[in-house]
C-alpha positions as CSV (number, residue, x, y, z in Angstrom):
1,M,-82.3,149.0,24.9
2,H,-80.0,146.2,24.1
3,Q,-80.4,144.2,20.9
4,I,-78.9,141.2,19.3
5,T,-78.7,140.3,15.6
6,F,-78.4,136.7,14.3
7,A,-79.0,135.5,10.8
8,G,-80.5,138.8,9.7
9,R,-83.0,139.0,12.5
10,T,-82.8,141.6,15.3
11,L,-84.1,140.9,18.8
12,R,-84.5,143.7,21.3
13,L,-83.7,142.9,24.9
14,P,-84.3,144.6,28.2
15,R,-81.7,146.9,29.6
16,S,-81.3,145.2,33.0
17,R,-78.7,142.4,33.0
18,W,-80.6,140.5,35.7
19,V,-83.8,140.5,33.6
20,R,-82.0,139.3,30.5
21,T,-80.2,136.6,32.5
22,T,-83.4,135.4,34.1
23,I,-85.3,135.3,30.9
24,G,-82.5,133.4,29.2
25,A,-82.1,130.9,32.0
26,V,-85.8,130.3,32.2
27,L,-86.0,129.7,28.5
28,V,-83.2,127.2,28.6
29,I,-84.5,125.3,31.6
30,L,-88.1,125.1,30.2
31,G,-86.7,124.1,26.8
32,F,-85.5,120.9,28.4
33,L,-89.2,120.1,29.0
34,G,-89.8,120.4,25.3
35,F,-91.6,117.1,25.1
36,L,-94.6,118.7,26.9
37,P,-97.4,120.2,24.7
38,I,-96.9,123.9,25.3
39,L,-93.2,124.1,25.8
40,G,-90.7,123.4,23.0
41,F,-87.1,122.6,22.3
42,W,-87.0,125.9,20.4
43,M,-86.7,127.6,23.8
44,I,-83.1,126.3,24.3
45,P,-81.4,128.2,21.4
46,L,-83.5,131.3,22.1
47,G,-82.4,131.3,25.7
48,L,-78.8,130.8,24.8
49,L,-79.0,133.6,22.3
50,I,-80.3,135.9,25.1
51,L,-77.7,134.7,27.5
52,S,-74.9,135.4,24.9
53,V,-75.3,139.2,25.6
54,D,-73.9,138.8,29.1
55,I,-71.9,135.5,29.2
56,A,-68.7,135.4,27.3
57,L,-68.5,131.7,26.6
58,V,-72.0,131.7,25.1
59,R,-71.2,134.8,23.1
60,R,-68.1,133.1,21.6
61,L,-70.3,130.1,20.6
62,R,-72.9,132.4,19.0
63,R,-70.2,134.2,17.0
64,L,-68.7,130.9,15.8
65,A,-72.2,129.7,14.8
66,T,-72.8,132.9,12.9
67,V,-69.5,132.6,11.0
68,R,-70.1,129.0,10.2
69,L,-73.7,129.6,9.1
70,G,-72.5,132.5,6.9
71,A,-69.8,130.4,5.2
72,H,-72.2,127.5,4.7
73,L,-74.9,129.7,3.2
74,R,-72.4,131.5,0.9
75,R,-71.3,128.1,-0.4
76,R,-74.7,126.4,-0.7
77,A,-77.2,129.2,-1.1
78,P,-75.6,132.5,-2.1
79,R,-79.0,134.2,-2.8
80,L,-80.3,133.3,0.7
81,A,-76.9,134.5,2.1
82,R,-77.4,137.9,0.5
83,M,-81.0,138.1,1.8
84,L,-79.8,137.4,5.4
85,G,-76.9,139.9,5.2
86,Y,-74.0,137.6,4.6
87,T,-72.1,139.2,1.8
88,V,-71.0,137.0,-1.0
89,A,-67.4,137.5,-2.1
């Protein structure tokens, strides 16, 4: 089982690349319909997070976001940074 960790949370993913890609793409596409009652804009980042396992460009963006989030939290909220697994130097 593949898994991805972001901001201290672990998300388990299916083994099949096609299933992961399909789930990620569907979440991103439906996320653009976030103004509808059941769907939401939260689906876009979740879909991109799932796609980052298989697509190098999205993976680079996720890693950059993780580094920037960690640096920001270490500066602004060191206690929260420690709780989320970003070590404070």
